[in-house]
N, C-alpha and C positions, 0 to 999 in steps of 0.2 A: 511589467510582464513582457516577454520577448518571444517571438516566434523564430525558431531555427529549423533548418532542413538537414536531415541526416544524410549520410552518403547514399542511402537507399532511396532518398527522395521523399521521406515521410516528414511532414511538418508537425512540430511539437511546440506547445507553449510552455514556458517555464519562467520562474523568477528566482531570485537569490537573496541571501541575507549574509552579512558579515564581510570580512576582508577576503578578497579574491586570492590573496597570497597565502591564506591559511589552508590546511588540508581540506579537500572537498568531501562533503557528506551529502549523498544523494538520497532523497526520500521518495519512495515509490508507493502510490496510492492503491486502494482496493477497488472492488467491483463498483463501477458507476460513479466513483468518487472523484470530484474535482480536486486539484491540488490544494484548493482552499481548505480542505479538510485537515491538512496539516496546519494547525492553528498558528497564526502569526506570532503569538507570544511564545509558543513552544519553539518555533524556528529561531526566534531571537535569543532564547535562552541557550539553545544549542550553539548558536553563533558566538555567544558570550563565553562559551567554553573553548573557543579557539578553532572553530570550524567555519569553512565557507559552505553554507547550507544552500542546497538547490532542491526545489520541488517542481514538479511538472505534471501536466495533464497527460495521462495515457492516451493512446489512440482511441477514437470513438467516444471521447468524453471531453467536456469543456471546450477549449479553443484549439485543441489539437485536431489533426486530420481525421475525417470520417471515412469509414470503409463500408459503404452501404452494401457491398457484395458479400461482406463477412468472409468466412472461410479461412480465418487465420487461427493461430494457436498462441500459447504463452511463449513459445520459442520466438515467434515473430515480435511479440511485445518485448522480450528480452533483447532482441536485435535492435528494436527502437531505442531501448535504454542505452545500449552500447553506442549506438549511432548518435544519441544526444551528447554523450561524453566526447565523442570524436568531433562533433560539430562545435563544441565549446573548447576544444583543444585541451581536454583533460585526459591524460593517459590512463589513470585509474582513480577510483574513489572508494571511500567507506560507504557501504550500502545499507540502508534501512528500509525494509519492506513490511507493510502491514496487510494482513488478510490475503487477498489475491495478489497484492503487491509483494508479499513475502514469497508467494509461489513464483512470481516473475523474478524475484531476487535469487531464488534457488536456481532457476533456469539460467540466469545471467552468470552465476558462479560456475555452473557446469559447462556452458557453451562459450563463455568469454572469461576464463579464470584470471587472465592477466589484467582485467579491468577492475577486479574486486580486491580492495585492500583488506577489508574486514566486512563481516556480514552480521546484521542484526535482524532477526526474524520475529515478527510480532504477531501474535495470535494467528498463526498460519499452519500449514500442514503439507505433507508430501504428495497428497492427491485429494481429489474431490470425495473420496470415500469417507473422509473425516468431517464433511459438512453435516454436522448433526442436525442443524436447523434447515435442512433442504426444503421442507415444506414452507418455512418462513421465507426463504430466499425465493422460491418459486412464486409464492403468493405476492411477494413484493414486486417481482418483475412482470407479472401477468395482469396487473390492474389496468383499468382504462387510464389513458394519459390525462393529465390535468388539463383543464380548459383555460386556466388563467393562473396568475401568480399566487393568489391565495390558496387555490386548490393544490398547487404544486408544493407549497409550504406545508399544508396539512398532510399531504401524502408523505412528505419527507419525514415529518415528525412521527407519523405512525410507523413508518419503516424503521426509523432509528430507535423506536421503543424496544424493538427486539434485541438491540445491541446494549441495552442498559445494564449497568453493573448493580448486582444485588447489594453490594457493600458501600456504594457511593451514590450520591444524588446525581441524576443526569442533568447536564447543563442545557435545559430546554431553551432558555433565552438565546444562547449562542447557536443552537441548532436551528431555531427559527430564523435567525439572521443569516446563517449559512444557506439554508434552503432557499431564501429569497435571492441571495447572491448567485447561487448556482442557476436559478431560473433566469436571472438577468443576463448572465454570461452566455448560457446555451442550454436550452431544454430539449433533450433528445433521448427519450426513453428507449428508442430502438437501439441506440448504441450500447446500452446496458445489456440488452438481449444478446447482441453480438459478442460482447465480452463474456457473457455466461456460456455461449457456445464455444468460445475459445477455451474456457475452463474445461468443459465437458470433452472437447476434442483433443486435449493435451494428455499425453501418457503419464502414468504413475512415475514419479521420480525416485521412488524408493530404491530400485536396483542401482541407481547411479549416485546416491547421496554420499557414499564412502569416498567418492572422488573429490568432494569439496574439501579443500585444504586451507581456505581462508579462516582466520580466527572468527569464531561464530558464537554469538550469544542469542539465546532463544527466550522470548518473553511471552507469557500467556496468563490469562486469568482463569481461576477455577469456576467462575460464574459465567463463562462464555456459552451462550445458547446457540450460536451459529456454527462455530468450528470447535470440535471436541478437543480439549486439551491433550487427549491421547495422541493427537497428531504431532504436537510439539514434543512429546516424550519419544516418539519414533524418530523425529529429526535429531534429537539429542543422542539417541542410541547409535545412530548411523553416521553422524558427522563427528569425526574424531576430535577429541579435546574441546568439544563445544560445552557451553555452560547453559543450564536451564534454570529459569526463575519462574515459579508459579505464584502469582499475586492473589492472595485470598480476597474474594469479593469483587474482583475486576471482571467485567463482561467483555463484550466485543467493542471496546472503545478504550481511550486513554484518559482515565479520570485525572483531573488536574492535581488533586492531592498526591498522586503517585508520580508526577513529573520529575521531582528531584531524584527519586530512585531510578526511574527509567533513564533519565539523562546520565546518571552515574553509571548504569549498566552499559550504555552505549559507549560512553567515554572510556571506561575501563577496558572494554573490548578493543577499542581502537588503539589503546596503548600497548 
């Protein structure tokens, strides 16, 4: 894992998989999620399809720069993403964003269209109006902070239960391991609150979505309790020539049995 500094002076932690000479595929994480949430096995499988895969910690999470003053929006986070590409000497990349990361990806495509080769939007939406599980999100972010590693893991497992897929077993063993790794790297629940404020302070992208010209594939599960799949339907309606895939039984997560289909969707879109 490597820290880089964007032209705007923001420090971001990232790592990579695969051959640097292959086309870059940049993965953008969701609310409060460390880049570790993009599972190593998934990243390696994407790399095996001929991509140079990059994942990174958004600002205010993991080992990337903290912004205790808050006051930023998703546009600032999109600027971070573009700045990461600049710092790495990458003119443009295929972009995959999940949840809040999909919102950042939309903003990136709108504000920095030349940096986006293709766009994959995973269980996301054009605005916070489609956060169907807002009560679940608010409850998740308003809990008292964990006092130790075990409490942090327990809280994380409880939070992720809301993301479970009705049609697939949740990989609790991996989530328990991930929760511990996130605690060991950096435990900062206040950063999640500031990211939530960024979501709330960012304008609805619906009026601008028609400006996205990058080839776009949109993936969502019909069992998502956090973000209403209707949000992805709106994205599909407004982004010209986009493709929408609704996976039966998938929640707000990427069940491993669906990886082959998801990887194929991403790969077909980049082609």
